[in-house]
SEZA-795737 format. One line per 8 residues: their letters; for each residue x, y, z of C-alpha. Coordinates in steps of 0.5 Angstrom, whole numbers, plus 500, padded with zeros to 3 digits. Example, Ala and Ser with C-alpha at 12.3 -4.5 7.8 and 13.67 -1.06 7.14 Angstrom:
AS = 525 491 516; 527 498 514
This chain:
MTAALSIQ = 517 562 247; 517 559 254; 515 552 257; 515 550 263; 519 545 266; 518 538 271; 524 535 275; 522 529 277
SIDMTFGE = 524 524 282; 532 525 280; 538 521 281; 544 521 279; 551 516 281; 558 517 279; 560 510 280; 559 509 287
VWALHAVD = 558 516 289; 550 520 289; 550 526 286; 544 527 286; 538 525 292; 531 525 289; 530 532 287; 523 533 286
LEIEAGEF = 521 542 282; 517 545 279; 518 550 274; 513 555 271; 514 556 263; 517 564 263; 520 564 272; 527 566 272
IVLLGPSG = 530 560 277; 536 560 280; 540 554 283; 544 557 288; 549 551 292; 556 550 294; 562 547 289; 560 540 289
CGKTTLLS = 553 541 292; 550 538 284; 548 545 281; 551 544 275; 550 536 274; 543 539 275; 544 542 269; 547 538 265
ILGGFLQP = 541 534 266; 536 539 264; 541 541 258; 541 533 256; 549 533 257; 547 527 261; 543 522 263; 540 520 270
TSGKVMIG = 541 514 273; 534 515 274; 528 519 274; 525 524 269; 525 532 266; 519 533 263; 519 541 259; 513 543 256
GRDMTHVQ = 510 536 258; 513 533 253; 518 527 256; 524 529 255; 530 525 259; 533 521 255; 532 527 248; 539 528 246
PKDRPTTT = 541 536 247; 540 538 238; 532 535 239; 531 540 246; 528 546 248; 533 548 251; 539 552 250; 545 552 255
MFQDYALF = 550 559 255; 556 558 260; 561 562 263; 567 562 258; 561 564 253; 566 559 246; 564 565 241; 568 563 236
PHMSLIDN = 574 569 235; 574 568 227; 567 570 226; 562 577 227; 557 578 232; 551 578 227; 555 571 225; 556 568 232
VGFGLRMR = 549 570 234; 545 568 227; 549 562 228; 545 556 232; 540 558 225; 545 558 221; 545 550 223; 536 550 222
GVGKKARH = 538 551 216; 535 559 215; 537 564 211; 543 570 210; 538 575 210; 534 571 216; 538 569 221; 543 577 220
RRAGELLA = 535 580 221; 534 576 227; 541 577 229; 541 585 228; 534 583 233; 537 581 237; 543 585 238; 540 591 239
LVGLPDAG = 536 588 246; 543 586 248; 545 593 248; 550 593 242; 546 596 237; 550 597 231; 556 591 232; 554 586 228
HRRPHELS = 561 588 224; 565 587 230; 569 580 233; 568 578 239; 578 579 241; 574 586 239; 570 587 245; 569 588 254
GGQRQRVA = 567 581 258; 561 585 259; 560 586 252; 562 578 250; 556 576 255; 551 581 251; 554 577 244; 553 570 248
LARALAVD = 547 571 251; 543 575 244; 546 568 240; 543 562 247; 536 566 245; 537 566 237; 534 560 236; 527 562 240
PDVLLLDE = 529 557 246; 523 554 250; 528 554 258; 535 559 257; 540 553 261; 545 559 264; 552 556 267; 555 562 272
PLGALDLK = 555 566 266; 556 572 270; 562 569 274; 568 571 270; 566 578 272; 568 584 275; 564 586 281; 561 592 278
LRRQMQDE = 560 589 272; 557 583 275; 552 587 278; 550 592 272; 550 585 268; 545 582 274; 540 588 273; 541 587 265
LKAIQRRV = 540 579 265; 533 581 269; 531 585 265; 531 581 258; 528 575 260; 522 580 263; 523 582 256; 523 576 253
GTTFIHVT = 520 571 256; 524 566 257; 525 560 262; 532 562 265; 535 557 270; 541 560 273; 546 556 277; 551 560 280
HDQEEAMA = 554 560 288; 554 567 289; 548 568 293; 547 576 291; 546 574 285; 541 569 286; 538 575 291; 537 580 284
LADRIVVM = 536 575 279; 530 570 282; 523 568 281; 525 563 286; 532 561 289; 532 553 289; 538 552 295; 541 545 294
NAGRIEDV = 546 542 299; 549 534 297; 545 533 291; 538 534 296; 535 541 295; 534 544 302; 529 549 300; 525 552 295
GAPQHIYL = 522 560 296; 523 567 293; 528 570 296; 525 575 300; 523 568 304; 531 564 303; 533 569 306; 528 571 311
QPRTLFSA = 525 564 313; 529 559 312; 527 552 312; 533 549 314; 540 550 318; 543 551 312; 540 555 308; 539 560 313
AFMGEINR = 547 560 313; 549 558 307; 545 566 304; 548 569 309; 551 572 316; 547 570 321; 547 569 329; 546 562 332
IDGQGTGE = 543 561 339; 542 554 341; 537 552 345; 533 547 348; 526 549 347; 520 545 354; 514 548 352; 514 554 356
GLDTPLGR = 520 557 353; 526 556 350; 533 555 356; 538 559 352; 545 562 354; 542 569 355; 538 566 359; 529 563 358
LPLAANGK = 527 566 352; 520 567 351; 518 563 344; 515 556 343; 520 550 343; 520 544 344; 527 540 343; 532 542 341
TALLIRPE = 531 549 338; 536 553 334; 535 561 334; 537 565 328; 539 572 327; 540 576 321; 545 582 324; 541 586 321
AIGGSGDL = 535 584 325; 539 586 332; 538 593 335; 537 597 341; 528 595 340; 524 589 337; 521 585 340; 525 580 343
ALGPAKLV = 529 582 350; 536 577 349; 539 582 354; 545 587 356; 551 586 352; 558 589 352; 560 591 344; 567 588 343
DAAFFGTH = 569 592 337; 566 596 332; 568 596 325; 565 601 318; 563 598 312; 560 604 309; 552 602 309; 553 599 317
HRCHYAPV = 557 600 322; 559 591 323; 559 591 332; 561 584 336; 557 582 342; 559 579 348; 553 579 352; 553 580 360
AAPELRIV = 549 572 361; 554 569 356; 561 572 355; 564 568 350; 559 567 346; 558 573 340; 551 577 337; 554 580 331
AHLPQSAT = 550 587 330; 549 592 323; 548 598 325; 544 604 322; 550 609 319; 548 615 324; 550 610 330; 556 612 335
PIEGSVTE = 557 605 336; 563 606 343; 567 600 344; 567 597 352; 559 602 352; 553 596 354; 548 596 352; 541 592 351
LYADHHVL = 540 587 346; 533 586 341; 531 583 336; 526 585 331; 526 579 327; 528 571 328; 526 564 326; 526 557 330
IVEDR = 528 551 327; 527 545 332; 533 540 328; 531 534 333; 525 533 329
């Protein structure tokens, strides 16, 4: 099962503290949405409101066209999967997965059949008799996911479910989680502060900051065409060069660049977009230092026109950067964000 979800002008206050400000978001049925942002940005508060664990100060939550704003969690077509998994240690895996069905009065034979199907779906087809303490962290995560899906929710809410896993296992589980979501077709809303995880999973990323939505879009859009300075900086390393748009160009510490801008403007360039060729000439720069990161060389350049400025470039593996050398830098992609609009 799956459903569209509409978040309409949600405000949330705790005393005099504003946790959410006028949050509006439309989510299509079957989308994989990731709420991304730093600690305290409001993403978990919003997830709790969607699950019914918090009541908003104002606004509406619509699921499948029905107003769910004041409906209790048990009566919503949602299930929440938490980071700690909360599996019952005294129960077998098949009983853990079937627990929600048991609470709904489903008979033992039917719920064991359904639990077995879901354990197979998450890659544990013959593990129904085992107990949670016999599993690895990744396997427990799979069981928690199977249990959440067992009751056929319209919307599955995931509160940093991969946060407790090590890097290698987390990346593996990202791939599996995305594949399972595609197979079941349920609407997933996933909270994380990990930018790489967000890009690996999401159909659309919702970037949040200080209780507001900063940006919404496909991962490629958020990374390459950020709407705000916060969104640009939070989505990964970026070079920021401040300038003043004159209508005839952008005056920067590098000189006047042939860019259409008016007013105070930030020129933003990802490190991998900088190299020895491109559409935008940045001028000569001296290589201050370089380090090999396996996939690329991470280089710090000091522009000749502004020696105090540092420009970070990611050069390909085949490059041979020489510290102290001077080279002409170019950018093959950039973003302009006007700050005083």
